[in-house]
Each structure stands twice: as structure tokens, then as C-alpha cells.
N, C-alpha and C positions, 0 to 999 in steps of 0.2 A: 787763595785758596778758599773755599766757603767753611760756613760756619760750623761742620760737622768735622770735618777736615784741622783748623783751626783747635776744638774742644779735644779732639784725637793727640795732634801737637801739641797740648800744655799739659795732659795727664801724662803721653805715656812717650815722647820722647828723653831719652836720653835712659832709659827705666825699661824698657821695652824691646823696644830698637830705636836705629838711626835713621831716623828720612831725609832722605833727599832734601838737594835745600828746592827753595819753592822763587828768593830774592836772591840775586846775582848784585853786587855792586862794584863796577870799577876805574878806579882811579886814573885816569887817560895822561894827567899831569899833575903834578903836584908846584909846578907855574902857577903865580897872581899875577894878577897888574894891581891888586891894594895890598892895602897894609890892614886887616883888621885885626883892633886889642885885643879880644877873641880869640883869635886865632895865632898861632907861629908857624905854617905849613908853611907861610908866603919865606919863614929867613931861614929854614932847612934845607940842608945843601940835596941837591938837583939830583934826581934820577933818574937811570935811565928810564927809556916811554918805550914798552912793549912797542912794538910796529905791527899794521891790522896781521900781518902773515899768521906772527907767533902768539895774537890773542885768539886768532883760529886755533891754533894748533892745541891749546888750553881747553876755550869754552866748547868744542866740538865733538865734546869727548856726550858720551850717554850719559853718565854722571850729570849733567847738566839739564836731563830734558825733562822737569818737572818747571824750569823756572815759568815762571809767571809773567811777574818783575822782573825789569834791568833796569840798571839806575848809571849814568853817568856823571862822575860828580869829582872832585880836587884838593884842590887846584881851581884853578879855576879851567870847565873843561872845552871851552871856546877857546883854547889858545894851541887845542893842537888844530891844523890845519886837516889832520884828514879825518874828521871828525864824520864823511861821509863814508868813507870809508869802513871806519870801528862802526855808523850804525849796520852797514851790509853786514860785517861779520854778524851781530847783532843775533840782526834777520835771517839769516840761514844757517848758525846756528844753535838758534834756542826757538827748534818750534811748538812751543806753546808759551811764549813772551804774546801776550798781550800790550803790553804798555812798555814803553822805553823813557825811561824819567831826565831828566840834564836836572842837575845842579847848579844854581849860575848865580856871580852878583850884581849879573844885571849893569856892566859897568859900560863897557864899549858895548855901545849897540846896535852900531854899523853890523862889527861882526857876527854879535849874538844871533841877531834876525838874520843873517845872512846863513850862519852856521845851523841854524833853524829848519829852514829852509831846506840844505843839503840833507839833514834829517832826514824832514820828511820825504821826500823825495824819496828816500831807497825803505823808509816802511811799509809792509804791506796794507794798504789802505781799505782791505776788508775787513783784517783783525784784528792789527794793531794801534795803538792810541800815541797821543805824544805827550806828557804832563812835563810842565815847566814850572819847578822849582825855586822863587825867589829867594836870595835875603832880602831880608828886610828889618834892619833893631833902630832905626830910632828916624824918625820927620825932618826933614831940612838938616840944620845944622848939624843935631844930632847923629841923624845919620854919617857927615863928613867926618865928623869929630871918630866918630870907633871904625872907620872904614880908612879913614890915616887918608884920606884922600878929598880935597876941598871940590866944589860939584857931584859928588858920587851918587846922594838923595835925584839933582835935576838928570842925571843919564838913569839913573833907575829909574825914574817916570816914564823918562821915554820910550828905554824901553819899554816899559809894560805898552804905550801906546802901538808899541808896532806890534809886540804881541798879540792885543787883541785888532790888529789891521789883520794880522795873520787871517787871526778865525775865521772875519768878515770874509776874506779872499777865498779859504778855504773848506763852505761851509760842511761839505757830509766830510771832512776829515773832522778823529777824536781831536782834539788840541784842547786842552787844561791848563789854567794856569794856578799855582796858587804860591806861595808865603813861608818862612819860615821864620822867626822869632828868636834869639837868642835873648835874655834877660841877665840883664849885667848892669850894674851899678850905672851905668852913662843912661841907662833906659829907661827906669824903672818909674821916672816921671813920666811914660809917654806912652803906654801900655794897651791903653785906650785910645790913644788917637791913630799906634800901631793900628790896631782890633781897629777901628771907624776907616782907614787907608783901604784896608784890601776888603771889609764889605763891600765900599763905593765901587770894588772894582769886580764884585763877585767873585770873589773867590776865596778857597781855603786859607784859614792860617792856622799854623800852628805854632805853640811857645814852647820853646826848649831853656831850661836854666844852664846859666856858662858851668862847663866843668873843669877845674884847673888843674893839673897834670903835667904831667912829665914827659907824658907817651903824646900819643897823636898831635894833639894840639898844640902841645911844644909853650905854654903858655905862662907855666909857673913864677918866671919871673918877673909874671904882670901882677899876681893875686893881687895884690896893694890897692891895684885900681880897677877889678875885677870881681873879688867879694864884696858880697853884700853882707851891713851891719844888720842887729839883729832889727833895727827902726824897718829897714828897707828892705829886711825879709816880711816884716809881717802889712807891709806896703803891699808885696809880692801876695801873701795870700787873700788878704785881702779883693783883691784884683780876681783870682782863680776861684774864691768863693762866687762874683758873680759872674763868673765864666761856665762855671762848668750845666747851672742848667741851661745853656745858649750850646754846648757843644751836645755831637753827638757820642754816641756809644764809646769809640778810640782814643777820642780827643776827653771824654770827660774821666776816661779810666790815669791815662797819662797826668790828667790835672791831678785828680789824688793821689795819685805817687806823689809827684810834686809838691803837694801842699803836706802828705806825710813826713816826710824829708823835711823839710821847712822847718814844720814842728817839731823835730826831735827824735822822730818814729824813723823806723825802715820799711823798707818795701813789704808788699803782701803777697805779693803774684812771682812767679819765677819767670825771668824774660827768657822766649826764646830764640835771642835773635842766635845766637852759638848751633843753634839747629836748622832754624829757618832761615838762615842768611851767610854767604858766602862774598867777604872783600875783599880784594884784588886789588895791591898798588899800581903803582905803575911801570915798575917793573917784575909785575909778576909773581910778587910774595901777597901769603897770607897775609888779611891785619885782622886779628880775631876780634877785637868791636876797640873802638878809639880809647877807651883808658886801658888798657894792655897789649898794645901794636908792639911792643918787643918784647915782651915775654916770652916769644917764640915765632924764628925767623924758619918761615918755611917757602919755598918756589915754587912755582906750580909749573915752572919750564922744565925740571929737572925731577919732583916728586911730584907723582903723580897725585891729583886731590883727591880722584876716589877713592885709595888708599889711606892716606892721610885722616881723612875727615872718619874715615870709622875706627880709628889705629889708637893703642891706649894713650899715648900721647896726647891728641886731643880731647882723649875723655876727660884725663885730668885735669888738660887747661880751662876747659869746662865747668868743670865740680870747683875749680879753686877760684875759677871768672865770678860764680854762682853765690862761693864763700865768699871771699873778701870784699867785690866792687858792688854788683847786685844789690846790697840790704840799702846805700844810699846814693845811689845812681839813680840821675832823674834825664836823660833820656832815652828819647822815644823810640830806640831802633828798632824794639818789638809791637811797635801802637798796633793794637786789636789784637793783639795772639795772646794775650791774659786773660780775657777776659773774663767773669765767674759764669759758672751756667746761668744763670740769671738773668742776664747782661744778654750773653746769647739767644737765650727763650724769649729775648724781647724785639731779639732780632739784631747781636749781635752789631759784627763790626759795618 
């Protein structure tokens, strides 16, 4: 979306109209080869995974014609052996897609790099880029502990080298590498080191706060080892205050919202995720947002998304999420969609 569209979304979505989604997230699998402490997806009961032909039945509808950016997440998406076929479905079904993103833990280097090459072979090099988002929650042993696997950081480092090698082998292709860090008790002392690691790679980095929930992340039973005490919160606040002036408009917005919630205040801007983003789980069911994944079960194999999206049920759920969850949420789901008018005038996203 351009800045004018983002402003229109912010002030009018759900008030004057229900827009078509611009972002699509698909979890091709909930399987994962790591056991991250802040994420319980690896422990969850595994779902039936849509075959490429079944995914195509959902996303080839005109309802998805405005999708600009699509994501393969999970679980660990590289565990799907048919990512090449899934990438082809995205390419053929989403005429407006400019970027296909893949979120990975970076652990199985050889497999991940092979999958990335397969995806590249299916994307249109004249109009579609690949964004690889790797999880980076610590340096050295801290990363290993958080991931639940010795050697996780070493493997991630090799994957980073491999992706940089891909960029050199395909200089005409748009391949970007970024990192995501979930701030939690085990890594609060390493935030600056994590920032420097990403900077040394010339890559973007997004910080999120751990969200403790019985919904999608299923980590409530580990709240004691994840939740920050007051001293740790103060440590994060100091770090974010240093980080904000170095960040672009979208990330500055995100970190100011995190500061507010960590300081006992509320978010002061709407979250547009439930108007701009459609997330589909491995079995074809809707994920409203990670903090309310079980509030409403709808499967798009049997329920047409274009009908449900504008239904009274969907609208009521959006309103409930905005009332009950958004004020204290620190996730970056609608990153850049909720900037103020002055921020948009200064360049926006």
C-alpha cells in the first residue's frame, strides 16, 4: 500500500467500508524442528496440511486480488517438501503480489537454502521479490537455550552466510534478509548485541515483546520463565529509547507503542491487522490474530472468505479484539499502517 491508502485504511476501515486484504499470511505447516521457549506451536497437535491444489482453491478468488505481500510462516515452513509448488500457487493466484516472504528459524541450513532456491525459480523475476525473515533471539548460547537446541546459533549463522551467497549468485533478483527478535527474560541483556549482529549483516531487525497467551503461541505454562520483572522492563525501556531515533517511521511507531505498554499505558492508535491482513492456518482455517486464534473457527475450504470477511460475525470479532486485546498488545502485526498524519507527511512507511 502507498501512504494515501494507509491513511484511508486507518481512518475509514471498519467505519465507512470493509477493505479487501492487502497482506496474506499462510502457515504451510505447524511442524517445527526446534523447541523455542516462547512459542508452543511445536508442542501443539498437528493439523492436516493443505495440498497446493487446495490452497489454490482458496486464494485464486478475486477476493485476494489486492494482495501485495504474502508470507509463508509456521511452524517451520521449510519442512514442507512442496514449497516450490506452493510458491507457484502464490505466483499464479495473486496478480498483485510484489513480495513473497518466508519466516524461518534458520536451523536446517542445507534444507532452507534448497527451498529458497526452489521458491526463487517460481517467482517472476521482473516483478516479484523474496524476503527471508530469520528468527534471532540471542547470540551464542543464549540463542541455543531459547531455541532448545545446541548449535542453533551456529546453524543460523551458516544460513545467513548461505542467503548472502544467494544474493551474490542472483544479483538481478530482489532478495532481502531481515531478522525478528522476541524480547524475553533470557535475552534482555543481549539486545544491543543482537542489534549489532543484524547491523553487521546489513539487514533489517524488528523487535517484538513476548506475548504470553493460551492462544496461537500456547506458552502460558511457561509464563514464569518468559515474563519480564520490573527491572527487566526498565532495561528494555532504556534500550528502546536509544533505538527509536535510529529507526524508520514504522519501527519508531512500533517501539513507541511498546514503550507505552511497558510503562503501564495503553496503545493510542488502532491496529489495522484485521482489516489489512488475512491469515490462513495449515488446514485452511482463519487465524484472526495470534492472541485470539481460537475465538472464532472458520475454515475457508468450506466457508468463502469473501462472504465471511464482511459478515456481522467478523465485524463483531474485530470490535472485540480492538476492545479487549489491542490496548495492551505489543506485536508488530500492523507495522506501518497506524502512523499519524504528521508521520505520513514526513515520509510514512
